[in-house]
C-alpha positions in Angstrom: -0.1 0.0 0.1 1.6 3.1 -1.0 1.5 6.7 0.9 -1.4 8.1 -1.1 -3.4 4.7 -0.3 -2.3 4.9 3.3 -3.6 8.7 3.7 -7.1 7.8 1.4 -8.0 4.8 4.1 -7.4 6.8 7.3 -9.3 9.8 6.0 -12.3 7.7 5.2 -12.3 6.0 8.1 -12.1 9.3 10.1 -14.9 10.8 8.1 -16.8 7.6 8.9 -16.3 8.3 12.7 -17.5 11.8 12.2 -20.4 11.0 10.0 -21.4 8.2 12.8 -20.7 10.6 16.0 -23.2 13.4 13.8 -26.1 10.8 13.6 -25.9 10.0 17.3 -25.4 13.3 18.4 -28.5 14.4 16.5 -30.3 10.9 17.7 -31.3 10.5 14.0 -31.7 6.8 12.4 -29.7 5.7 9.7 -32.4 5.9 7.2 -33.1 9.6 8.1 -29.2 10.1 7.4 -29.1 8.3 4.4 -32.5 10.5 2.8 -30.4 13.5 4.2 -27.5 12.7 1.7 -29.9 11.6 -1.2 -28.6 8.2 -0.9 -29.3 4.5 -0.4 -29.0 3.4 3.1 -26.9 0.4 2.4 -24.5 3.0 0.7 -24.7 5.5 3.8 -23.8 2.5 6.2 -20.6 1.9 4.1 -19.7 5.4 4.9 -20.1 5.1 8.4 -18.2 2.4 8.5 -15.3 3.8 6.5 -15.5 1.5 4.1 -16.2 4.4 1.3 -16.8 7.9 1.5 -19.2 10.2 0.7 -18.9 13.3 -2.3 -18.4 16.8 -1.1 -22.4 17.2 -2.4 -23.4 14.5 -0.3 -21.2 15.7 2.8 -22.9 19.0 2.2 -26.3 17.9 1.9 -25.6 15.7 5.3 -24.0 18.9 7.2 -27.1 20.9 5.9 -29.9 18.8 7.0 -28.5 17.9 10.5 -27.5 21.7 10.7 -23.3 20.8 11.5 -21.0 23.4 10.3 -19.3 21.9 7.0 -15.7 22.8 8.7 -16.6 20.2 11.5 -15.5 17.6 9.0 -12.0 19.1 8.7 -11.8 19.1 12.6 -10.0 16.9 15.0 -13.3 16.8 17.8 -16.2 14.9 17.6 -19.5 16.8 18.4 -19.9 14.7 21.1 -16.4 15.9 22.4 -17.2 19.4 21.8 -20.2 19.7 24.7 -19.3 21.0 27.8 -17.8 18.6 29.6 -17.8 20.9 32.7 -21.4 21.3 32.0 -22.3 17.3 30.8 -20.5 16.5 34.0 -22.5 18.8 36.2 -25.9 18.9 34.8 -27.5 18.6 38.2 -25.7 21.0 39.9 -26.6 23.9 37.0 -30.3 22.7 37.0 -30.5 23.4 40.6 -29.1 26.9 40.3 -31.7 27.6 37.6 -34.5 26.2 39.6 -33.5 28.6 42.5 -33.0 31.4 40.0 -36.4 30.8 39.2 -37.9 30.4 42.6 -36.6 33.4 43.6 -37.8 35.4 40.7 -41.0 33.9 41.1 -41.2 35.1 45.2 -39.8 38.9 44.2 -42.7 39.0 41.3 -45.2 37.9 43.7 -44.1 40.4 46.3 -44.0 43.2 43.6 -47.5 42.6 42.5 -49.0 42.7 46.1 -50.4 39.5 45.7 -50.6 36.7 48.8 -49.5 33.3 48.4 -53.0 32.5 48.4 -54.1 34.9 45.6 -51.9 33.3 43.4 -52.3 29.6 44.7 -55.8 30.1 43.5 -54.9 31.6 40.3 -52.9 28.3 39.5 -55.5 26.0 41.4 -52.9 24.8 43.5 -52.4 24.5 47.5 -50.4 27.5 49.1 -47.6 24.5 49.9 -47.3 23.9 46.6 -46.5 27.6 45.6 -44.6 28.3 48.6 -42.3 25.0 47.3 -42.0 26.7 44.2 -40.9 30.1 45.6 -38.3 28.2 47.9 -36.9 26.1 45.3 -37.6 22.9 47.1 -40.1 21.9 43.9 -39.1 22.1 40.1 -42.4 23.9 38.8 -43.4 22.5 35.5 -43.1 24.8 32.6 -47.0 25.2 31.8 -47.6 26.6 35.5 -44.4 29.1 34.6 -46.2 30.2 31.8 -49.5 30.9 33.6 -47.6 32.8 36.5 -45.5 34.7 33.6 -48.6 36.3 32.2 -50.2 37.0 35.5 -47.0 39.1 36.6 -46.9 40.6 32.7 -43.7 39.1 32.3 -42.3 37.3 29.2 -41.4 33.9 29.3 -37.9 34.4 28.4 -37.1 36.8 31.4 -36.8 32.8 33.0 -34.5 31.3 30.7 -31.0 31.0 31.9 -29.0 34.3 31.7 -25.4 33.8 33.0 -24.9 29.6 32.8 -23.8 27.5 29.9 -27.1 27.1 28.5 -27.9 31.0 28.9 -24.7 31.7 26.9 -25.6 29.2 24.3 -28.8 31.1 23.8 -27.1 34.5 23.4 -25.1 33.1 21.1 -28.2 31.7 19.0 -29.8 35.2 19.3 -27.1 37.0 18.1 -26.6 34.5 15.2 -30.3 34.5 14.1 -30.2 38.6 14.5 -26.8 38.5 12.2 -28.8 36.6 9.4 -31.7 38.8 9.8 -29.1 41.8 8.6 -29.3 43.0 4.7 -26.7 40.5 2.8 -24.5 43.5 1.8 -24.2 44.3 5.6 -23.2 40.9 6.7 -20.6 40.7 3.7 -19.1 43.8 5.4 -19.0 42.3 8.6 -17.3 39.3 7.6 -14.3 40.7 5.8 -11.2 41.2 7.8 -10.3 44.3 6.2 -13.3 45.8 7.8 -12.5 44.5 11.3 -11.0 48.4 12.3 -14.1 50.2 11.2 -16.3 47.8 13.4 -13.5 48.4 16.3 -14.4 52.3 15.8 -18.0 51.7 15.7 -17.9 49.6 18.7 -15.9 52.1 20.8 -17.9 55.0 19.6 -21.4 53.3 20.6 -19.7 53.6 24.1 -19.2 57.2 24.0 -21.6 59.3 25.9 -24.4 61.6 23.4 -22.1 64.4 25.1 -18.6 63.2 23.8 -20.4 62.3 20.4 -21.5 65.8 20.0 -18.2 67.7 21.2 -16.4 65.2 18.4 -18.7 66.1 16.0 -18.4 70.2 16.6 -14.7 69.6 16.4 -14.9 67.9 13.0 -17.2 71.0 11.9 -15.0 73.3 13.1 -11.6 71.5 11.3 -14.1 71.4 7.9 -14.7 75.1 8.2 
């Protein structure tokens, strides 16, 4: 076996592992992934087994349908590994912290609305003891009941979303990405060009300057112009 054959075989095996890992991470079946590539199931299975490799268009279709960056298949880390190990190992602690944050918010919202435990408990059709458990963080509140309370206190359910934890960071990234997608294409293109980074940095710094300072800068520029 010559060098090219060895490199091809290793790369094919690596692609197979990445494809298998992507399917498992997305909790999809073999038939679904084969359909995502637009190929027969038995052919897809040879890809996962590392016996043959997909074409670039097939891999692009696979990445698109599973919502995976195409660049991932040129990396060195599986999707399962790329998840925060710290978060995975401390899911219980993270959940407890978020439950506590929600309970504190519920208690404060009820106090601010000048409603008693009985008033809110009656609104939810539950006992005062159960509501007290929600507010003290001793009992997890089911989402439907949390949504009812959000409506009662006239706040958005998003206000209870994780803010500072790993899920919160992920939500923030998703929100930023969605806002970027909503920008006009010419602005997206401008932002993505490295040559424009100095202008973006300048805009960022200007956004942090007070209105008074901006006005002074503008007046100085006008004086220079005249």
